[in-house]
N, CA, C and O atoms as a GROMACS GRO file, in nm:
protein
  424
    1UNK      N    1   9.678  12.201  14.089
    1UNK     CA    2   9.687  12.079  14.097
    1UNK      C    3   9.611  12.006  14.177
    1UNK      O    4   9.611  12.040  14.296
    2UNK      N    5   9.518  11.876  14.135
    2UNK     CA    6   9.431  11.872  14.267
    2UNK      C    7   9.520  11.708  14.269
    2UNK      O    8   9.586  11.629  14.201
    3UNK      N    9   9.449  11.739  14.433
    3UNK     CA   10   9.525  11.592  14.495
    3UNK      C   11   9.412  11.483  14.542
    3UNK      O   12   9.304  11.525  14.585
    4UNK      N   13   9.432  11.374  14.536
    4UNK     CA   14   9.326  11.297  14.553
    4UNK      C   15   9.367  11.243  14.731
    4UNK      O   16   9.477  11.247  14.784
    5UNK      N   17   9.255  11.203  14.781
    5UNK     CA   18   9.282  11.166  14.892
    5UNK      C   19   9.445  11.079  14.968
    5UNK      O   20   9.509  11.097  15.072
    6UNK      N   21   9.454  11.016  14.890
    6UNK     CA   22   9.556  10.905  14.908
    6UNK      C   23   9.722  11.026  14.924
    6UNK      O   24   9.824  10.988  14.981
    7UNK      N   25   9.708  11.140  14.872
    7UNK     CA   26   9.787  11.257  14.877
    7UNK      C   27   9.808  11.333  15.028
    7UNK      O   28   9.910  11.380  15.079
    8UNK      N   29   9.700  11.327  15.064
    8UNK     CA   30   9.662  11.354  15.189
    8UNK      C   31   9.666  11.318  15.320
    8UNK      O   32   9.679  11.384  15.422
    9UNK      N   33   9.650  11.167  15.293
    9UNK     CA   34   9.657  11.043  15.428
    9UNK      C   35   9.815  11.060  15.456
    9UNK      O   36   9.890  11.126  15.384
   10UNK      N   37   9.854  10.992  15.568
   10UNK     CA   38   9.992  10.980  15.625
   10UNK      C   39   9.993  10.888  15.582
   10UNK      O   40   9.917  10.870  15.487
   11UNK      N   41  10.091  10.763  15.634
   11UNK     CA   42  10.137  10.640  15.576
   11UNK      C   43  10.058  10.567  15.683
   11UNK      O   44  10.024  10.455  15.644
   12UNK      N   45  10.020  10.595  15.802
   12UNK     CA   46   9.948  10.577  15.890
   12UNK      C   47   9.786  10.489  15.882
   12UNK      O   48   9.734  10.392  15.936
   13UNK      N   49   9.748  10.595  15.777
   13UNK     CA   50   9.644  10.592  15.658
   13UNK      C   51   9.634  10.512  15.558
   13UNK      O   52   9.530  10.475  15.503
   14UNK      N   53   9.753  10.482  15.533
   14UNK     CA   54   9.736  10.429  15.412
   14UNK      C   55   9.744  10.265  15.386
   14UNK      O   56   9.829  10.217  15.461
   15UNK      N   57   9.685  10.172  15.307
   15UNK     CA   58   9.685  10.070  15.308
   15UNK      C   59   9.820   9.987  15.275
   15UNK      O   60   9.900  10.048  15.204
   16UNK      N   61   9.854   9.871  15.312
   16UNK     CA   62   9.976   9.838  15.255
   16UNK      C   63  10.019   9.797  15.141
   16UNK      O   64  10.131   9.769  15.099
   17UNK      N   65   9.858   9.797  15.068
   17UNK     CA   66   9.854   9.797  14.880
   17UNK      C   67   9.896   9.900  14.842
   17UNK      O   68   9.947   9.909  14.730
   18UNK      N   69   9.882  10.024  14.938
   18UNK     CA   70   9.857  10.168  14.819
   18UNK      C   71  10.070  10.209  14.841
   18UNK      O   72  10.140  10.294  14.786
   19UNK      N   73  10.097  10.125  14.922
   19UNK     CA   74  10.241  10.160  14.905
   19UNK      C   75  10.350  10.099  14.840
   19UNK      O   76  10.335   9.978  14.828
   20UNK      N   77  10.461  10.148  14.792
   20UNK     CA   78  10.552  10.059  14.743
   20UNK      C   79  10.676  10.014  14.840
   20UNK      O   80  10.719  10.071  14.941
   21UNK      N   81  10.721   9.890  14.774
   21UNK     CA   82  10.821   9.870  14.887
   21UNK      C   83  10.940   9.975  14.946
   21UNK      O   84  10.999   9.965  15.054
   22UNK      N   85  10.958  10.076  14.847
   22UNK     CA   86  11.085  10.174  14.888
   22UNK      C   87  10.969  10.234  14.944
   22UNK      O   88  11.004  10.213  15.060
   23UNK      N   89  10.892  10.274  14.953
   23UNK     CA   90  10.800  10.420  15.052
   23UNK      C   91  10.791  10.327  15.202
   23UNK      O   92  10.815  10.368  15.316
   24UNK      N   93  10.744  10.179  15.156
   24UNK     CA   94  10.751  10.104  15.338
   24UNK      C   95  10.899  10.149  15.360
   24UNK      O   96  10.916  10.248  15.430
   25UNK      N   97  10.996  10.093  15.313
   25UNK     CA   98  11.142  10.081  15.364
   25UNK      C   99  11.170  10.242  15.413
   25UNK      O  100  11.220  10.251  15.526
   26UNK      N  101  11.146  10.367  15.343
   26UNK     CA  102  11.089  10.492  15.380
   26UNK      C  103  11.098  10.496  15.511
   26UNK      O  104  11.184  10.531  15.592
   27UNK      N  105  10.947  10.436  15.518
   27UNK     CA  106  10.883  10.456  15.651
   27UNK      C  107  10.973  10.403  15.785
   27UNK      O  108  10.994  10.468  15.887
   28UNK      N  109  11.008  10.299  15.760
   28UNK     CA  110  11.070  10.235  15.830
   28UNK      C  111  11.243  10.282  15.892
   28UNK      O  112  11.290  10.270  16.005
   29UNK      N  113  11.293  10.327  15.792
   29UNK     CA  114  11.399  10.426  15.788
   29UNK      C  115  11.363  10.570  15.918
   29UNK      O  116  11.430  10.614  16.012
   30UNK      N  117  11.228  10.608  15.862
   30UNK     CA  118  11.179  10.733  15.961
   30UNK      C  119  11.182  10.672  16.093
   30UNK      O  120  11.259  10.712  16.181
   31UNK      N  121  11.083  10.557  16.111
   31UNK     CA  122  11.068  10.527  16.218
   31UNK      C  123  11.206  10.466  16.331
   31UNK      O  124  11.215  10.512  16.445
   32UNK      N  125  11.272  10.397  16.298
   32UNK     CA  126  11.416  10.408  16.310
   32UNK      C  127  11.522  10.528  16.384
   32UNK      O  128  11.598  10.541  16.480
   33UNK      N  129  11.488  10.577  16.309
   33UNK     CA  130  11.557  10.717  16.309
   33UNK      C  131  11.462  10.794  16.425
   33UNK      O  132  11.531  10.881  16.477
   34UNK      N  133  11.351  10.791  16.471
   34UNK     CA  134  11.263  10.852  16.566
   34UNK      C  135  11.306  10.729  16.692
   34UNK      O  136  11.356  10.783  16.790
   35UNK      N  137  11.300  10.648  16.697
   35UNK     CA  138  11.359  10.537  16.798
   35UNK      C  139  11.476  10.555  16.849
   35UNK      O  140  11.494  10.517  16.964
   36UNK      N  141  11.557  10.602  16.793
   36UNK     CA  142  11.709  10.647  16.788
   36UNK      C  143  11.715  10.747  16.907
   36UNK      O  144  11.778  10.750  17.012
   37UNK      N  145  11.623  10.828  16.846
   37UNK     CA  146  11.627  10.950  16.882
   37UNK      C  147  11.594  10.942  16.989
   37UNK      O  148  11.686  10.960  17.069
   38UNK      N  149  11.472  10.915  17.045
   38UNK     CA  150  11.385  10.861  17.189
   38UNK      C  151  11.488  10.803  17.266
   38UNK      O  152  11.494  10.833  17.385
   39UNK      N  153  11.583  10.714  17.210
   39UNK     CA  154  11.639  10.622  17.306
   39UNK      C  155  11.755  10.744  17.349
   39UNK      O  156  11.832  10.710  17.439
   40UNK      N  157  11.770  10.855  17.303
   40UNK     CA  158  11.905  10.937  17.323
   40UNK      C  159  11.839  11.036  17.446
   40UNK      O  160  11.886  11.042  17.560
   41UNK      N  161  11.719  11.112  17.398
   41UNK     CA  162  11.634  11.178  17.484
   41UNK      C  163  11.622  11.134  17.627
   41UNK      O  164  11.647  11.197  17.730
   42UNK      N  165  11.571  10.992  17.610
   42UNK     CA  166  11.595  10.918  17.771
   42UNK      C  167  11.703  10.902  17.789
   42UNK      O  168  11.735  10.962  17.891
   43UNK      N  169  11.844  10.814  17.712
   43UNK     CA  170  11.967  10.834  17.766
   43UNK      C  171  12.025  10.952  17.866
   43UNK      O  172  12.093  10.929  17.966
   44UNK      N  173  11.977  11.101  17.813
   44UNK     CA  174  11.989  11.163  17.841
   44UNK      C  175  11.914  11.247  17.959
   44UNK      O  176  11.941  11.364  17.987
   45UNK      N  177  11.819  11.169  18.021
   45UNK     CA  178  11.739  11.244  18.126
   45UNK      C  179  11.765  11.127  18.258
   45UNK      O  180  11.754  11.145  18.379
   46UNK      N  181  11.805  10.991  18.173
   46UNK     CA  182  11.881  10.915  18.249
   46UNK      C  183  12.020  10.919  18.319
   46UNK      O  184  12.062  10.838  18.402
   47UNK      N  185  12.093  11.043  18.262
   47UNK     CA  186  12.252  11.100  18.309
   47UNK      C  187  12.191  11.183  18.410
   47UNK      O  188  12.230  11.172  18.526
   48UNK      N  189  12.115  11.251  18.385
   48UNK     CA  190  12.050  11.345  18.448
   48UNK      C  191  12.015  11.306  18.629
   48UNK      O  192  12.065  11.365  18.725
   49UNK      N  193  11.930  11.210  18.634
   49UNK     CA  194  11.911  11.124  18.708
   49UNK      C  195  12.048  11.073  18.806
   49UNK      O  196  12.076  11.099  18.923
   50UNK      N  197  12.100  11.010  18.728
   50UNK     CA  198  12.226  11.002  18.787
   50UNK      C  199  12.325  11.098  18.851
   50UNK      O  200  12.415  11.053  18.921
   51UNK      N  201  12.312  11.213  18.832
   51UNK     CA  202  12.385  11.346  18.866
   51UNK      C  203  12.337  11.384  18.970
   51UNK      O  204  12.398  11.470  19.034
   52UNK      N  205  12.219  11.334  19.018
   52UNK     CA  206  12.105  11.370  19.107
   52UNK      C  207  12.139  11.268  19.223
   52UNK      O  208  12.149  11.303  19.340
   53UNK      N  209  12.157  11.130  19.175
   53UNK     CA  210  12.188  11.058  19.284
   53UNK      C  211  12.351  11.070  19.318
   53UNK      O  212  12.409  11.041  19.422
   54UNK      N  213  12.391  11.112  19.222
   54UNK     CA  214  12.571  11.098  19.294
   54UNK      C  215  12.532  11.217  19.411
   54UNK      O  216  12.529  11.172  19.526
   55UNK      N  217  12.507  11.339  19.397
   55UNK     CA  218  12.452  11.438  19.458
   55UNK      C  219  12.421  11.416  19.593
   55UNK      O  220  12.483  11.447  19.695
   56UNK      N  221  12.304  11.351  19.576
   56UNK     CA  222  12.240  11.300  19.717
   56UNK      C  223  12.264  11.150  19.757
   56UNK      O  224  12.171  11.096  19.817
   57UNK      N  225  12.394  11.061  19.726
   57UNK     CA  226  12.463  10.996  19.761
   57UNK      C  227  12.308  10.884  19.747
   57UNK      O  228  12.308  10.824  19.855
   58UNK      N  229  12.213  10.846  19.682
   58UNK     CA  230  12.146  10.755  19.629
   58UNK      C  231  12.210  10.632  19.548
   58UNK      O  232  12.285  10.661  19.455
   59UNK      N  233  12.189  10.517  19.570
   59UNK     CA  234  12.208  10.442  19.528
   59UNK      C  235  12.181  10.383  19.374
   59UNK      O  236  12.068  10.345  19.343
   60UNK      N  237  12.265  10.380  19.304
   60UNK     CA  238  12.260  10.329  19.180
   60UNK      C  239  12.133  10.226  19.144
   60UNK      O  240  12.072  10.283  19.054
   61UNK      N  241  12.074  10.117  19.171
   61UNK     CA  242  11.979  10.059  19.177
   61UNK      C  243  11.881  10.128  19.222
   61UNK      O  244  11.922  10.233  19.273
   62UNK      N  245  11.735  10.111  19.228
   62UNK     CA  246  11.594  10.129  19.262
   62UNK      C  247  11.482  10.032  19.151
   62UNK      O  248  11.418  10.049  19.047
   63UNK      N  249  11.513   9.903  19.270
   63UNK     CA  250  11.442   9.801  19.193
   63UNK      C  251  11.266   9.824  19.206
   63UNK      O  252  11.186   9.753  19.145
   64UNK      N  253  11.231   9.926  19.289
   64UNK     CA  254  11.066  10.000  19.261
   64UNK      C  255  11.048  10.061  19.145
   64UNK      O  256  10.955  10.059  19.065
   65UNK      N  257  11.185  10.134  19.149
   65UNK     CA  258  11.189  10.207  19.008
   65UNK      C  259  11.165  10.143  18.883
   65UNK      O  260  11.098  10.167  18.782
   66UNK      N  261  11.247  10.049  18.926
   66UNK     CA  262  11.247   9.968  18.759
   66UNK      C  263  11.136   9.869  18.745
   66UNK      O  264  11.115   9.819  18.634
   67UNK      N  265  11.058   9.833  18.858
   67UNK     CA  266  11.006   9.724  18.847
   67UNK      C  267  10.874   9.840  18.804
   67UNK      O  268  10.805   9.785  18.716
   68UNK      N  269  10.835   9.939  18.828
   68UNK     CA  270  10.740  10.061  18.759
   68UNK      C  271  10.729  10.103  18.632
   68UNK      O  272  10.630  10.133  18.566
   69UNK      N  273  10.878  10.102  18.601
   69UNK     CA  274  10.923  10.076  18.425
   69UNK      C  275  10.895   9.996  18.367
   69UNK      O  276  10.860  10.020  18.251
   70UNK      N  277  10.896   9.870  18.413
   70UNK     CA  278  10.856   9.753  18.378
   70UNK      C  279  10.731   9.724  18.312
   70UNK      O  280  10.708   9.709  18.192
   71UNK      N  281  10.634   9.717  18.437
   71UNK     CA  282  10.474   9.760  18.476
   71UNK      C  283  10.451   9.864  18.333
   71UNK      O  284  10.374   9.824  18.245
   72UNK      N  285  10.502   9.958  18.322
   72UNK     CA  286  10.454  10.038  18.224
   72UNK      C  287  10.472  10.004  18.100
   72UNK      O  288  10.388   9.990  18.012
   73UNK      N  289  10.572   9.993  18.097
   73UNK     CA  290  10.659   9.942  17.926
   73UNK      C  291  10.523   9.800  17.917
   73UNK      O  292  10.444   9.827  17.827
   74UNK      N  293  10.493   9.684  17.979
   74UNK     CA  294  10.418   9.607  17.942
   74UNK      C  295  10.265   9.641  17.932
   74UNK      O  296  10.180   9.590  17.858
   75UNK      N  297  10.252   9.742  18.024
   75UNK     CA  298  10.125   9.804  18.000
   75UNK      C  299  10.083   9.905  17.872
   75UNK      O  300   9.972   9.910  17.818
   76UNK      N  301  10.187   9.974  17.842
   76UNK     CA  302  10.229  10.032  17.700
   76UNK      C  303  10.228   9.944  17.554
   76UNK      O  304  10.187   9.986  17.446
   77UNK      N  305  10.282   9.816  17.580
   77UNK     CA  306  10.234   9.698  17.491
   77UNK      C  307  10.139   9.649  17.455
   77UNK      O  308  10.099   9.632  17.340
   78UNK      N  309  10.090   9.620  17.560
   78UNK     CA  310   9.932   9.614  17.569
   78UNK      C  311   9.822   9.708  17.462
   78UNK      O  312   9.743   9.689  17.369
   79UNK      N  313   9.872   9.810  17.535
   79UNK     CA  314   9.792   9.926  17.486
   79UNK      C  315   9.803   9.959  17.273
   79UNK      O  316   9.729  10.014  17.192
   80UNK      N  317   9.917   9.899  17.268
   80UNK     CA  318   9.955   9.922  17.126
   80UNK      C  319   9.963   9.778  17.017
   80UNK      O  320  10.007   9.744  16.908
   81UNK      N  321   9.893   9.730  17.126
   81UNK     CA  322   9.904   9.524  17.079
   81UNK      C  323  10.038   9.512  16.991
   81UNK      O  324  10.044   9.506  16.868
   82UNK      N  325  10.170   9.510  17.105
   82UNK     CA  326  10.251   9.508  17.055
   82UNK      C  327  10.319   9.365  17.182
   82UNK      O  328  10.299   9.379  17.303
   83UNK      N  329  10.381   9.264  17.137
   83UNK     CA  330  10.422   9.171  17.263
   83UNK      C  331  10.528   9.221  17.347
   83UNK      O  332  10.643   9.250  17.316
   84UNK      N  333  10.458   9.228  17.481
   84UNK     CA  334  10.491   9.256  17.560
   84UNK      C  335  10.636   9.235  17.643
   84UNK      O  336  10.708   9.319  17.695
   85UNK      N  337  10.653   9.074  17.631
   85UNK     CA  338  10.753   9.046  17.612
   85UNK      C  339  10.884   9.090  17.564
   85UNK      O  340  10.986   9.111  17.630
   86UNK      N  341  10.863   9.102  17.425
   86UNK     CA  342  10.976   9.231  17.344
   86UNK      C  343  10.991   9.325  17.408
   86UNK      O  344  11.102   9.362  17.447
   87UNK      N  345  10.876   9.389  17.432
   87UNK     CA  346  10.883   9.546  17.478
   87UNK      C  347  10.975   9.547  17.598
   87UNK      O  348  11.062   9.632  17.613
   88UNK      N  349  10.952   9.449  17.683
   88UNK     CA  350  11.001   9.439  17.782
   88UNK      C  351  11.124   9.393  17.796
   88UNK      O  352  11.192   9.436  17.888
   89UNK      N  353  11.170   9.306  17.716
   89UNK     CA  354  11.342   9.311  17.688
   89UNK      C  355  11.386   9.374  17.643
   89UNK      O  356  11.505   9.372  17.678
   90UNK      N  357  11.360   9.473  17.547
   90UNK     CA  358  11.436   9.606  17.540
   90UNK      C  359  11.414   9.691  17.639
   90UNK      O  360  11.504   9.775  17.648
   91UNK      N  361  11.317   9.704  17.730
   91UNK     CA  362  11.314   9.811  17.841
   91UNK      C  363  11.438   9.745  17.977
   91UNK      O  364  11.489   9.817  18.062
   92UNK      N  365  11.455   9.632  17.965
   92UNK     CA  366  11.530   9.557  18.063
   92UNK      C  367  11.690   9.600  17.985
   92UNK      O  368  11.786   9.602  18.062
   93UNK      N  369  11.709   9.623  17.888
   93UNK     CA  370  11.861   9.580  17.812
   93UNK      C  371  11.848   9.768  17.839
   93UNK      O  372  11.939   9.801  17.916
   94UNK      N  373  11.776   9.869  17.803
   94UNK     CA  374  11.791   9.999  17.822
   94UNK      C  375  11.803  10.049  17.983
   94UNK      O  376  11.836  10.164  18.009
   95UNK      N  377  11.783   9.985  18.050
   95UNK     CA  378  11.757  10.027  18.224
   95UNK      C  379  11.913   9.939  18.244
   95UNK      O  380  11.994  10.009  18.305
   96UNK      N  381  11.958   9.823  18.210
   96UNK     CA  382  12.086   9.768  18.242
   96UNK      C  383  12.171   9.896  18.147
   96UNK      O  384  12.223   9.970  18.231
   97UNK      N  385  12.196   9.937  18.038
   97UNK     CA  386  12.255  10.012  18.001
   97UNK      C  387  12.275  10.170  18.079
   97UNK      O  388  12.375  10.240  18.095
   98UNK      N  389  12.118  10.186  18.122
   98UNK     CA  390  12.181  10.339  18.222
   98UNK      C  391  12.234  10.267  18.336
   98UNK      O  392  12.321  10.344  18.378
   99UNK      N  393  12.233  10.161  18.415
   99UNK     CA  394  12.263  10.168  18.520
   99UNK      C  395  12.427  10.121  18.494
   99UNK      O  396  12.503  10.153  18.586
  100UNK      N  397  12.480  10.058  18.395
  100UNK     CA  398  12.652  10.038  18.327
  100UNK      C  399  12.709  10.211  18.327
  100UNK      O  400  12.828  10.232  18.349
  101UNK      N  401  12.618  10.322  18.302
  101UNK     CA  402  12.671  10.426  18.272
  101UNK      C  403  12.665  10.522  18.441
  101UNK      O  404  12.746  10.607  18.478
  102UNK      N  405  12.577  10.486  18.497
  102UNK     CA  406  12.573  10.518  18.608
  102UNK      C  407  12.686  10.459  18.693
  102UNK      O  408  12.775  10.522  18.749
  103UNK      N  409  12.673  10.378  18.693
  103UNK     CA  410  12.813  10.316  18.770
  103UNK      C  411  12.939  10.333  18.695
  103UNK      O  412  13.035  10.292  18.759
  104UNK      N  413  12.965  10.378  18.589
  104UNK     CA  414  13.080  10.416  18.526
  104UNK      C  415  13.076  10.588  18.558
  104UNK      O  416  13.190  10.633  18.545
  105UNK      N  417  12.997  10.673  18.589
  105UNK     CA  418  13.020  10.798  18.606
  105UNK      C  419  13.031  10.836  18.716
  105UNK      O  420  13.060  10.954  18.735
  106UNK      N  421  13.002  10.713  18.867
  106UNK     CA  422  13.053  10.717  19.016
  106UNK      C  423  13.183  10.756  19.027
  106UNK      O  424  13.236  10.764  19.138
   0.00000   0.00000   0.00000
């Protein structure tokens, strides 16, 4: 059976008019799952950083590193044309969650 171009294109390449509401919602569900997976990966790495900090007696808070993360978040937001205040707010939350976990594990 022959496929037309829309069958070979990913959702990113299809226009909104070509997708049904259900297909769009499926795409959101997939993106949400990927976001959670990335948060889990980030949390795992942050826990590893916390373990190194504990072993080396390094303080939990590193303001210069936090600023670097925020700067990077803002740059990435601009790169992808997303509101940088929103992205920075999300990263502030991620940083705070990691700091709480680091403090609790000490």
